[in-house]
C-alpha positions as CSV (number, residue, x, y, z in Angstrom):
1,M,29.3,144.8,-75.6
2,D,33.0,145.4,-75.8
3,N,34.2,147.8,-73.1
4,K,37.9,147.8,-74.2
5,P,39.2,151.3,-75.2
6,K,39.9,151.8,-78.9
7,Q,43.6,151.5,-79.7
8,T,45.1,154.3,-81.8
9,E,48.5,154.9,-83.3
10,N,49.0,157.5,-80.6
11,R,48.5,156.4,-77.0
12,F,46.2,159.3,-76.3
13,R,42.8,159.4,-77.9
14,P,41.7,162.2,-80.2
15,M,39.0,164.5,-78.9
16,R,35.6,163.1,-80.0
17,R,33.9,166.5,-80.0
18,F,36.7,168.1,-82.1
19,K,34.7,171.2,-83.0
20,Q,34.9,172.2,-79.4
21,Q,38.6,171.6,-79.1
22,M,40.8,174.4,-77.7
23,T,44.2,175.2,-79.3
24,D,47.4,174.5,-77.4
25,E,47.8,178.2,-76.8
26,E,44.2,178.4,-75.3
27,C,45.0,175.4,-73.1
28,I,48.2,177.0,-71.8
29,A,46.4,180.3,-71.1
30,L,43.8,178.4,-69.0
31,L,46.6,176.5,-67.1
32,K,48.2,179.8,-66.4
33,R,45.1,181.5,-65.0
34,A,43.2,178.6,-63.3
35,P,43.5,178.8,-59.5
36,R,43.5,175.1,-58.9
37,G,42.8,171.7,-60.4
38,V,42.4,168.0,-59.7
39,L,45.3,165.6,-59.8
40,A,44.5,162.0,-60.6
41,V,46.8,159.1,-59.9
42,L,46.5,155.3,-59.5
43,G,45.7,154.8,-55.9
44,D,45.4,151.9,-53.5
45,G,44.0,148.7,-54.9
46,G,44.0,150.1,-58.4
47,Y,41.3,152.7,-57.6
48,P,41.8,156.2,-59.0
49,Y,42.8,158.7,-56.4
50,T,42.0,162.4,-57.1
51,V,42.9,165.4,-55.0
52,P,42.3,169.1,-55.6
53,L,45.6,171.0,-55.6
54,D,47.1,174.5,-56.1
55,F,49.6,174.4,-58.9
56,L,52.0,176.3,-61.1
57,Y,52.3,175.9,-64.9
58,D,55.7,176.6,-66.5
59,D,56.9,175.6,-69.9
60,G,55.1,172.3,-70.3
61,H,55.3,171.3,-66.6
62,L,52.8,171.4,-63.8
63,Y,54.2,171.8,-60.3
64,F,52.5,171.0,-57.0
65,H,53.7,171.2,-53.4
66,C,52.9,168.4,-50.9
67,A,53.9,166.8,-47.6
68,R,56.7,164.3,-47.5
69,E,54.3,161.3,-47.0
70,G,50.8,160.3,-47.8
71,H,48.4,158.5,-50.2
72,K,49.4,160.7,-53.2
73,L,53.1,160.1,-52.8
74,D,52.6,156.4,-52.3
75,A,50.6,156.3,-55.5
76,I,53.2,158.3,-57.5
77,R,56.0,156.0,-56.3
78,H,54.0,153.0,-57.5
79,C,53.0,154.5,-60.9
80,A,54.3,157.7,-62.3
81,K,51.4,158.2,-64.8
82,A,49.0,161.0,-63.8
83,S,46.5,163.4,-65.2
84,F,45.5,166.8,-64.1
85,C,42.2,168.7,-64.9
86,V,41.3,172.4,-64.6
87,M,38.1,174.2,-65.4
88,S,37.4,177.9,-65.9
89,E,34.8,179.4,-63.7
90,G,32.3,179.7,-66.5
91,V,29.8,182.3,-67.5
92,K,26.1,181.7,-67.2
93,E,24.1,182.5,-70.3
94,T,21.6,185.3,-69.7
95,D,18.1,184.0,-68.8
96,S,19.2,180.4,-69.0
97,W,20.5,177.7,-66.7
98,W,23.5,176.7,-68.8
99,Y,27.1,177.8,-68.6
100,H,29.9,178.4,-71.1
101,F,33.3,177.2,-69.7
102,E,36.5,175.7,-70.7
103,S,38.4,172.7,-69.4
104,V,41.9,171.2,-69.9
105,V,43.1,167.7,-69.1
106,A,46.9,167.2,-69.1
107,F,48.5,163.7,-69.0
108,G,52.1,162.9,-68.2
109,L,54.6,161.4,-65.8
110,I,54.9,162.9,-62.4
111,A,58.1,162.8,-60.2
112,I,59.5,164.4,-57.1
113,V,61.8,167.3,-57.7
114,D,65.0,166.1,-56.1
115,D,67.2,169.2,-56.5
116,P,66.9,171.3,-53.3
117,A,67.7,174.6,-55.1
118,R,65.0,173.9,-57.7
119,T,62.5,172.9,-55.0
120,D,63.2,176.2,-53.2
121,T,62.7,178.2,-56.4
122,L,59.4,176.4,-57.2
123,L,58.0,176.8,-53.6
124,R,58.7,180.5,-53.9
125,Q,57.0,180.7,-57.3
126,L,54.0,178.8,-55.8
127,G,53.9,181.2,-52.9
128,A,54.1,184.3,-55.2
129,K,51.1,182.9,-57.1
130,Y,48.9,182.2,-54.1
131,F,50.0,184.3,-51.1
132,P,48.3,187.7,-50.7
133,Q,50.4,190.8,-51.3
134,G,52.3,191.7,-48.2
135,Y,52.4,188.1,-46.9
136,D,55.8,187.1,-45.3
137,L,57.0,184.5,-47.8
138,E,60.4,184.3,-46.1
139,D,58.9,183.4,-42.7
140,D,56.6,180.8,-44.4
141,M,59.6,179.3,-46.2
142,R,61.6,179.0,-42.9
143,K,58.7,177.3,-41.2
144,N,57.3,175.1,-43.9
145,A,59.8,174.5,-46.8
146,P,61.8,171.9,-44.9
147,R,58.6,169.8,-44.6
148,A,57.5,170.2,-48.2
149,L,58.2,168.4,-51.5
150,V,57.5,169.6,-55.0
151,L,56.1,167.4,-57.7
152,D,56.7,167.9,-61.4
153,L,54.2,166.6,-63.9
154,Q,55.8,166.8,-67.3
155,I,53.0,167.2,-69.8
156,E,53.1,164.6,-72.5
157,H,49.6,165.3,-73.9
158,M,46.9,167.8,-73.2
159,S,43.5,168.7,-74.6
160,G,41.1,171.4,-73.9
161,K,37.4,171.9,-74.6
162,H,35.0,174.8,-75.0
163,V,31.8,173.7,-73.3
164,R,28.3,175.0,-73.7
165,E,26.0,173.1,-71.4
166,K,22.6,172.4,-72.7
């Protein structure tokens, strides 16, 4: 049995279950409303390393905040290719065990944002997305922003799927 992936003209495979494929607009809508997702990078020893993260989608980019050191950063410095996956919460079908949900997988190159002003802006946007109303963002920025980095995953390809378990 040949386990090699099929080569295509495009470096990203077409979706096998194309009837369930989401439009780009539907994918973007899910990326805008999903609370978190899972980032996958090439980790130590060639093993995949995945980590759940809060994120921000903006105009073809996914942004994440992180510490200034660690497994994720080491992996990114070694190989900039990454993928990120989100899922909707799903809706259970009445009187059944299966769910209807959507998922999006985005592929691209990830890099550290090296412009301090851009990093500051993105950290504030992430805070606005996740912090509760009334939270003191300025105090948090004073305490934590100097220890944070922002990562930018520029989306090269994404696909989404409408799923009906059964």
